[in-house]
N, C-alpha and C positions, 0 to 999 in steps of 0.2 A: 725284215734283215733284208737281204739284197739276196739274189736269184746265183749261186757259184757259177753261172752262165750270162752272158760274157765274161774275161775274165777284166774286163777291166769296165766298169758302168762307170757313167759321169750323170752327177747330180750338179745340176747348177740352177741359181736365185740371183738376183740381182743383186747382191752382195758378196755370194763365195761363189767358183768354179772350181769343183771336185773330179779326181778322177779316182776308182776305188779299186784297188787293184788287188786279186785272189786271185790266193796262189792255186795253180795247173798249171800245164806245161805249157800255155799259148801264154801267157797273163807279161816276158819279159818284152816278147816280138811287137804285143799288143800293146803297149806299154811306147815302147820307144817308138810304134807309130803314132802313134796319142801325140807323145812331146814335138813330133815333126810335124807333122798336121799340125797340130793347133801356134806354134811357133811364126810361124809366116814367111819361115824364111828355106829354099835348097835345102837337101838334101847337102847338095855337094859343098855353101855352103855353114852348115853345121861341122859339120868335117875338116872342113882350114880352118875353123873359128878354136874348134878343139886337137886341133894336130895333126890329124887321122887321116887317112884315106878313107872317101864319099865307101869305098867299096867293104871296109870294117864295120864302117856303120851297115850298111845293108846287109851287115850277115847277122849280124843280132835282127833287125826288119823280119826279113826272112828265117826267122828262124834256124840257121843252119846254126849261130855261137849262142848258147840257149844264156850262160849266165856267167855274167859280166859281174864282173865288183862296186860295189853297192857306193864306193867311189867315182870309177866310169859312170854309174846312172846319175849319181852325183853333182860329175861336169854334166852333163847331157842333158838336164833336167835345169841344169843356168842355163848351160848357151842357149839352150829354147824360151831361156821366158820362164823357168817354174822352179818352183820347188820341192821337193822328197820332203810326205814327212812318214811315220810312222808312230800307231796308236798303240800304245796297251792292250786288249779286254778288261773290259771290270776286272775288278778281282785278281789282278795279275801282281802276284808278288815275285820281288826279286832271289830266283834258287841261288844267289850265284857265292 
């Protein structure tokens, strides 16, 4: 089991590179920071490709904004050359 601190744990192997995001108040800013770092692109270039201002991206990175939409996070991940996967715990059943 992963320790809930830090909010993003990095798991690497020769075949897979994964960041596990746990739910705490630093999860989103740390994920944004990690996506930017791993992309190899500048923050300004990522913002340009997303069609937003670099300051907007920075607001999420420094936790001034903490609730981006899932669509926004998916766009950021795609721009950075990453994917976002959602995993349900074993035994999870659709309650809808």
